[in-house]
DRENDO-1510 file (C-alpha; in Angstrom, 1 decimal, always signed):
<recs>
REC; n; res; u; v; w
REC; 1; MET; +121.3; +218.0; +250.9 .
REC; 2; GLY; +123.7; +219.3; +254.0 .
REC; 3; SER; +121.0; +218.5; +256.5 .
REC; 4; TYR; +119.4; +215.4; +258.4 .
REC; 5; GLY; +116.2; +218.0; +258.8 .
REC; 6; ASN; +114.3; +216.1; +255.7 .
REC; 7; GLN; +114.4; +212.2; +257.5 .
REC; 8; LEU; +112.5; +210.5; +259.6 .
REC; 9; ILE; +114.2; +207.7; +262.1 .
REC; 10; VAL; +113.0; +204.7; +261.7 .
REC; 11; ARG; +114.0; +200.9; +263.8 .
REC; 12; LEU; +115.2; +198.9; +261.0 .
REC; 13; PRO; +113.4; +195.5; +260.6 .
REC; 14; ALA; +114.9; +192.8; +262.9 .
REC; 15; TRP; +116.0; +190.5; +259.6 .
REC; 16; PHE; +118.1; +193.0; +258.2 .
REC; 17; GLU; +121.8; +191.9; +258.5 .
REC; 18; SER; +123.3; +195.7; +259.0 .
REC; 19; SER; +120.3; +195.4; +262.2 .
REC; 20; LYS; +123.7; +194.2; +264.3 .
REC; 21; ARG; +125.8; +197.4; +263.9 .
REC; 22; ASP; +122.4; +200.0; +264.0 .
REC; 23; SER; +119.1; +199.3; +264.8 .
REC; 24; LYS; +117.9; +203.1; +263.9 .
REC; 25; ILE; +118.7; +205.0; +260.3 .
REC; 26; GLY; +117.4; +207.9; +259.0 .
REC; 27; ILE; +115.3; +207.8; +255.8 .
REC; 28; ASP; +114.4; +210.7; +253.7 .
REC; 29; LYS; +111.1; +211.6; +254.1 .
REC; 30; CYS; +109.8; +211.4; +250.2 .
REC; 31; LEU; +111.4; +207.8; +250.0 .
REC; 32; PHE; +110.0; +206.6; +253.4 .
REC; 33; GLY; +107.0; +205.0; +251.9 .
REC; 34; GLU; +109.2; +203.5; +248.7 .
REC; 35; VAL; +111.6; +202.0; +251.3 .
REC; 36; THR; +109.1; +200.6; +253.7 .
REC; 37; ASP; +107.5; +198.8; +250.5 .
REC; 38; LEU; +110.3; +197.3; +249.7 .
REC; 39; TRP; +111.3; +196.1; +253.6 .
REC; 40; ALA; +107.8; +194.4; +253.0 .
REC; 41; GLN; +108.9; +192.7; +250.0 .
REC; 42; GLY; +112.3; +191.1; +252.0 .
REC; 43; ILE; +114.2; +193.6; +250.1 .
REC; 44; GLU; +117.4; +195.3; +252.3 .
REC; 45; THR; +118.5; +198.6; +251.7 .
REC; 46; ILE; +121.9; +200.1; +252.2 .
REC; 47; GLU; +120.9; +203.7; +252.1 .
REC; 48; CYS; +118.9; +206.1; +250.1 .
REC; 49; CYS; +118.9; +210.0; +248.8 .
REC; 50; CYS; +116.1; +211.5; +247.6 .
REC; 51; GLY; +118.3; +213.8; +246.1 .
REC; 52; HIS; +117.0; +217.2; +247.2 .
REC; 53; ASN; +116.0; +218.6; +244.3 .
REC; 54; LYS; +119.6; +218.8; +243.7 .
REC; 55; VAL; +121.2; +215.8; +241.9 .
REC; 56; ASP; +119.2; +212.2; +241.0 .
REC; 57; GLY; +117.9; +210.5; +243.9 .
REC; 58; TYR; +118.8; +206.8; +244.2 .
REC; 59; ILE; +118.0; +203.4; +246.8 .
REC; 60; SER; +120.8; +201.1; +247.0 .
REC; 61; VAL; +120.0; +197.9; +248.2 .
REC; 62; SER; +122.2; +194.7; +249.7 .
REC; 63; PRO; +123.7; +193.1; +246.0 .
REC; 64; LYS; +121.4; +189.8; +247.0 .
REC; 65; HIS; +118.4; +191.7; +246.4 .
REC; 66; ARG; +119.7; +193.2; +242.7 .
REC; 67; ASP; +117.8; +190.8; +240.7 .
REC; 68; SER; +114.8; +191.3; +243.2 .
REC; 69; MET; +114.9; +195.2; +242.6 .
REC; 70; ILE; +114.8; +194.3; +238.4 .
REC; 71; LEU; +112.1; +191.8; +238.5 .
REC; 72; ILE; +109.9; +194.4; +240.3 .
REC; 73; GLY; +110.5; +197.1; +237.7 .
REC; 74; TYR; +113.6; +199.3; +239.3 .
REC; 75; GLN; +116.3; +200.4; +236.8 .
REC; 76; PRO; +120.0; +200.4; +237.9 .
REC; 77; ILE; +121.1; +204.0; +238.0 .
REC; 78; ASP; +124.5; +202.9; +235.4 .
REC; 79; GLU; +126.3; +200.0; +234.8 .
REC; 80; ASN; +129.3; +201.4; +237.4 .
REC; 81; HIS; +126.4; +201.2; +240.5 .
REC; 82; ILE; +124.3; +198.1; +239.7 .
REC; 83; ASP; +122.9; +198.0; +243.5 .
REC; 84; ALA; +121.9; +201.6; +243.3 .
REC; 85; PHE; +118.7; +202.4; +241.7 .
REC; 86; LYS; +116.3; +204.8; +240.3 .
REC; 87; PRO; +113.5; +205.6; +242.9 .
REC; 88; LYS; +109.8; +205.7; +241.5 .
REC; 89; SER; +108.9; +208.4; +244.1 .
REC; 90; CYS; +111.3; +211.1; +243.4 .
</recs>
């Protein structure tokens, strides 16, 4: 936490709505495979954090993909963060 040294810088898929703002983002290395797998399924992620062994990790998705995340087995963090899900890989 507090460092970007644990991230991989990657180009966003062209179909991302947010790709108009930024074409590259940082993804924590421990979540890279999981996030890119979600992208391969057409799920647009907003942000993620592995927690760095200090807090619980999460993957936030576009609200339009919330139901898709639940269908593929992801659990929302809590009822106040309905677009943030517990990662499977952390």
